[in-house]
ZAMAR-507189 format. One line per field, with one value per atom (N, C-alpha, C): residue in one letter; chain; x, y, z; atom name. Coordinates in nm, 3 decimals. Example, Ala and Ser with C-alpha at 12.3 -4.5 7.8 and 13.67 -1.06 7.14 Angstrom:
BEGIN
resn	c(a:a:a:s:s:s)
chain	c(A:A:A:A:A:A)
x	c(1.319:1.230:1.320:1.285:1.367:1.290)
y	c(-0.569:-0.450:-0.330:-0.225:-0.106:0.003)
z	c(0.780:0.780:0.780:0.708:0.714:0.787)
name	c(N:CA:C:N:CA:C)
//
This chain:
BEGIN
resn	c(x:x:x:x:x:x:x:x:x:x:x:x:x:x:x:x:x:x:x:x:x:x:x:x:x:x:x:x:x:x:x:x:x:x:x:x:x:x:x:x:x:x:x:x:x:x:x:x:x:x:x:x:x:x:x:x:x:x:x:x:x:x:x:x:x:x:x:x:x:x:x:x:x:x:x:x:x:x:x:x:x:x:x:x:x:x:x:x:x:x:x:x:x:x:x:x:x:x:x:x:x:x:x:x:x:x:x:x:x:x:x:x:x:x:x:x:x:x:x:x:x:x:x:x:x:x:x:x:x:x:x:x:x:x:x:x:x:x:x:x:x:x:x:x:x:x:x:x:x:x:x:x:x:x:x:x:x:x:x:x:x:x:x:x:x:x:x:x:x:x:x:x:x:x:x:x:x:x:x:x:x:x:x:x:x:x:x:x:x:x:x:x:x:x:x:x:x:x:x:x:x:x:x:x:x:x:x:x:x:x:x:x:x:x:x:x:x:x:x:x:x:x:x:x:x:x:x:x:x:x:x:x:x:x:x:x:x:x:x:x:x:x:x:x:x:x:x:x:x:x:x:x:x:x:x:x:x:x:x:x:x:x:x:x:x:x:x:x:x:x)
chain	c(A:A:A:A:A:A:A:A:A:A:A:A:A:A:A:A:A:A:A:A:A:A:A:A:A:A:A:A:A:A:A:A:A:A:A:A:A:A:A:A:A:A:A:A:A:A:A:A:A:A:A:A:A:A:A:A:A:A:A:A:A:A:A:A:A:A:A:A:A:A:A:A:A:A:A:A:A:A:A:A:A:A:A:A:A:A:A:A:A:A:A:A:A:A:A:A:A:A:A:A:A:A:A:A:A:A:A:A:A:A:A:A:A:A:A:A:A:A:A:A:A:A:A:A:A:A:A:A:A:A:A:A:A:A:A:A:A:A:A:A:A:A:A:A:A:A:A:A:A:A:A:A:A:A:A:A:A:A:A:A:A:A:A:A:A:A:A:A:A:A:A:A:A:A:A:A:A:A:A:A:A:A:A:A:A:A:A:A:A:A:A:A:A:A:A:A:A:A:A:A:A:A:A:A:A:A:A:A:A:A:A:A:A:A:A:A:A:A:A:A:A:A:A:A:A:A:A:A:A:A:A:A:A:A:A:A:A:A:A:A:A:A:A:A:A:A:A:A:A:A:A:A:A:A:A:A:A:A:A:A:A:A:A:A:A:A:A:A:A:A)
x	c(1.674:1.565:1.502:1.516:1.449:1.263:1.213:1.093:1.004:1.058:0.990:0.959:0.981:0.944:0.832:0.780:0.697:0.543:0.591:0.462:0.368:0.255:0.161:0.091:0.090:0.025:-0.047:-0.008:-0.045:-0.110:0.003:-0.055:0.018:0.132:0.197:0.346:0.398:0.519:0.640:0.747:0.870:0.959:0.999:1.009:1.166:1.244:1.402:1.419:1.329:1.356:1.247:1.163:1.003:0.942:0.974:0.887:0.704:0.666:0.511:0.504:0.384:0.346:0.280:0.305:0.207:0.127:0.047:-0.048:-0.031:0.121:0.158:0.112:0.062:-0.030:-0.210:-0.246:-0.345:-0.486:-0.564:-0.656:-0.721:-0.753:-0.837:-0.778:-0.767:-0.712:-0.795:-0.723:-0.847:-0.869:-1.026:-1.038:-0.957:-0.963:-0.878:-0.968:-1.078:-1.196:-1.253:-1.314:-1.393:-1.527:-1.600:-1.726:-1.736:-1.604:-1.552:-1.561:-1.465:-1.385:-1.529:-1.582:-1.685:-1.640:-1.515:-1.463:-1.306:-1.321:-1.183:-1.107:-1.009:-0.857:-0.745:-0.639:-0.547:-0.467:-0.433:-0.358:-0.228:-0.236:-0.114:0.036:0.040:0.134:0.242:0.113:0.193:0.175:0.135:0.070:-0.029:-0.093:-0.192:-0.106:-0.008:0.031:-0.005:-0.060:-0.110:0.019:0.186:0.259:0.353:0.431:0.550:0.664:0.815:0.908:0.933:0.939:1.009:1.125:1.202:1.338:1.342:1.226:1.193:1.322:1.398:1.489:1.620:1.643:1.784:1.759:1.681:1.701:1.556:1.566:1.441:1.376:1.242:1.176:1.023:0.962:0.800:0.718:0.626:0.518:0.404:0.296:0.163:0.127:0.082:0.026:-0.053:0.007:-0.105:-0.213:-0.219:-0.274:-0.407:-0.360:-0.473:-0.517:-0.438:-0.473:-0.401:-0.348:-0.323:-0.377:-0.524:-0.595:-0.572:-0.479:-0.430:-0.487:-0.654:-0.721:-0.746:-0.749:-0.807:-0.916:-0.857:-1.017:-1.035:-1.128:-1.209:-1.190:-1.122:-1.141:-1.049:-0.974:-0.918:-0.752:-0.747:-0.595:-0.543:-0.415:-0.292:-0.244:-0.223:-0.202:-0.227:-0.397:-0.477:-0.437:-0.381:-0.344:-0.256:-0.121:0.016:-0.038:-0.136:-0.178:-0.259:-0.312:-0.384:-0.272:-0.202:-0.124:-0.035:0.003:0.087:0.024:-0.126:-0.202:-0.225:-0.213:-0.195:-0.100)
y	c(1.041:1.021:1.185:1.262:1.380:1.383:1.443:1.409:1.482:1.593:1.636:1.587:1.432:1.335:1.292:1.289:1.249:1.356:1.460:1.504:1.491:1.487:1.520:1.630:1.622:1.769:1.839:1.963:2.066:2.062:1.947:1.930:2.003:2.047:2.145:2.156:2.246:2.303:2.217:2.196:2.119:2.208:2.177:2.232:2.245:2.175:2.182:2.310:2.302:2.386:2.488:2.470:2.550:2.538:2.399:2.395:2.385:2.395:2.382:2.247:2.187:2.034:2.096:2.086:2.131:2.031:2.078:1.972:1.943:1.855:1.806:1.677:1.628:1.491:1.501:1.471:1.456:1.415:1.479:1.416:1.276:1.270:1.173:1.085:1.005:0.892:0.897:0.909:0.860:0.726:0.701:0.564:0.445:0.342:0.222:0.122:0.165:0.042:0.198:0.149:0.209:0.258:0.191:0.266:0.431:0.463:0.607:0.725:0.605:0.695:0.723:0.616:0.558:0.456:0.435:0.320:0.244:0.122:0.066:0.099:0.062:0.134:0.059:0.140:0.056:-0.047:-0.170:-0.200:-0.155:-0.134:-0.063:-0.161:-0.328:-0.378:-0.386:-0.338:-0.374:-0.227:-0.116:-0.003:-0.004:-0.138:-0.066:-0.164:-0.215:-0.294:-0.438:-0.515:-0.638:-0.750:-0.677:-0.765:-0.699:-0.810:-0.788:-0.833:-0.743:-0.869:-0.928:-1.055:-1.195:-1.181:-1.194:-1.300:-1.441:-1.504:-1.609:-1.732:-1.720:-1.842:-1.797:-1.638:-1.584:-1.559:-1.477:-1.416:-1.309:-1.189:-1.104:-1.192:-1.177:-1.209:-1.172:-1.093:-1.070:-1.176:-1.152:-1.249:-1.179:-1.261:-1.145:-1.129:-1.066:-0.981:-1.093:-1.141:-1.204:-1.128:-0.983:-0.894:-0.898:-0.868:-0.827:-0.948:-1.036:-1.164:-1.111:-1.045:-0.963:-0.891:-0.823:-0.698:-0.590:-0.549:-0.441:-0.365:-0.389:-0.328:-0.404:-0.338:-0.402:-0.472:-0.592:-0.678:-0.717:-0.646:-0.649:-0.787:-0.775:-0.892:-1.040:-0.985:-1.076:-1.118:-1.271:-1.330:-1.376:-1.291:-1.329:-1.448:-1.469:-1.615:-1.771:-1.757:-1.847:-1.967:-1.893:-2.000:-2.081:-2.047:-2.115:-2.180:-2.136:-2.272:-2.347:-2.347:-2.419:-2.549:-2.482:-2.551:-2.640:-2.602:-2.694:-2.759:-2.775:-2.889:-2.981:-2.981:-3.064:-3.157)
z	c(2.204:2.111:2.098:2.042:2.044:2.049:2.108:2.129:2.062:1.963:1.852:1.778:1.762:1.649:1.688:1.806:1.831:1.873:1.789:1.789:1.714:1.730:1.678:1.584:1.414:1.359:1.442:1.487:1.546:1.658:1.762:1.910:2.016:2.005:2.114:2.047:2.121:2.107:2.177:2.099:2.140:2.230:2.356:2.460:2.435:2.321:2.325:2.185:2.100:1.931:1.930:2.035:2.013:1.869:1.829:1.727:1.737:1.650:1.688:1.594:1.617:1.468:1.369:1.220:1.142:1.096:1.015:0.934:0.816:0.820:0.705:0.665:0.731:0.764:0.731:0.646:0.591:0.707:0.760:0.842:0.824:0.680:0.657:0.526:0.507:0.425:0.287:0.161:0.059:0.066:0.022:0.036:-0.068:-0.016:-0.089:-0.170:-0.176:-0.230:-0.383:-0.458:-0.538:-0.515:-0.397:-0.341:-0.334:-0.297:-0.307:-0.430:-0.534:-0.631:-0.781:-0.744:-0.855:-0.955:-0.957:-1.071:-0.993:-1.084:-1.061:-1.003:-0.913:-0.848:-0.917:-0.939:-1.011:-0.883:-0.933:-0.836:-0.773:-0.668:-0.564:-0.610:-0.574:-0.626:-0.729:-0.850:-1.012:-1.030:-1.015:-1.031:-1.143:-1.170:-1.272:-1.409:-1.405:-1.503:-1.551:-1.434:-1.448:-1.419:-1.394:-1.367:-1.290:-1.214:-1.137:-1.142:-1.071:-1.115:-0.965:-0.982:-0.874:-0.933:-0.775:-0.773:-0.725:-0.745:-0.709:-0.753:-0.718:-0.800:-0.829:-0.765:-0.757:-0.913:-1.006:-1.108:-1.138:-1.157:-1.144:-1.336:-1.288:-1.388:-1.393:-1.504:-1.504:-1.453:-1.394:-1.369:-1.336:-1.336:-1.330:-1.207:-1.175:-1.023:-0.962:-0.849:-0.807:-0.714:-0.713:-0.629:-0.709:-0.849:-0.899:-1.042:-1.043:-1.127:-1.273:-1.255:-1.397:-1.465:-1.394:-1.499:-1.455:-1.351:-1.319:-1.251:-1.188:-1.067:-0.971:-0.881:-0.735:-0.703:-0.681:-0.667:-0.486:-0.474:-0.312:-0.262:-0.160:-0.055:-0.112:-0.246:-0.324:-0.190:-0.167:-0.133:-0.221:-0.241:-0.319:-0.293:-0.207:-0.179:-0.189:-0.251:-0.207:-0.329:-0.447:-0.550:-0.511:-0.452:-0.402:-0.323:-0.244:-0.105:-0.174:-0.268:-0.285:-0.388:-0.448:-0.517:-0.425:-0.364:-0.269:-0.181:-0.169:-0.096:-0.208:-0.308:-0.454:-0.419)
name	c(N:CA:C:N:CA:C:N:CA:C:N:CA:C:N:CA:C:N:CA:C:N:CA:C:N:CA:C:N:CA:C:N:CA:C:N:CA:C:N:CA:C:N:CA:C:N:CA:C:N:CA:C:N:CA:C:N:CA:C:N:CA:C:N:CA:C:N:CA:C:N:CA:C:N:CA:C:N:CA:C:N:CA:C:N:CA:C:N:CA:C:N:CA:C:N:CA:C:N:CA:C:N:CA:C:N:CA:C:N:CA:C:N:CA:C:N:CA:C:N:CA:C:N:CA:C:N:CA:C:N:CA:C:N:CA:C:N:CA:C:N:CA:C:N:CA:C:N:CA:C:N:CA:C:N:CA:C:N:CA:C:N:CA:C:N:CA:C:N:CA:C:N:CA:C:N:CA:C:N:CA:C:N:CA:C:N:CA:C:N:CA:C:N:CA:C:N:CA:C:N:CA:C:N:CA:C:N:CA:C:N:CA:C:N:CA:C:N:CA:C:N:CA:C:N:CA:C:N:CA:C:N:CA:C:N:CA:C:N:CA:C:N:CA:C:N:CA:C:N:CA:C:N:CA:C:N:CA:C:N:CA:C:N:CA:C:N:CA:C:N:CA:C:N:CA:C:N:CA:C:N:CA:C:N:CA:C:N:CA:C:N:CA:C:N:CA:C:N:CA:C:N:CA:C:N:CA:C:N:CA:C:N:CA:C)
//
């Protein structure tokens, strides 16, 4: 394994190639919740559309997004599998 792949941005020089780590990775990640952005955050799995493509049953079909319940915005603390677990228990 080539050791330069393990360099962290700006950490040190590679002995084999002389390359230095670059600042291509941001130091801080953006906030995932709406407390920092001031408004609702689009649901990442459905990209804000409210539906995802499911291959359950072997055929692709559009279903309501279980992560945002079809609303298209992130629901803080939401458990996307809770509905299926509740349905299986009945």
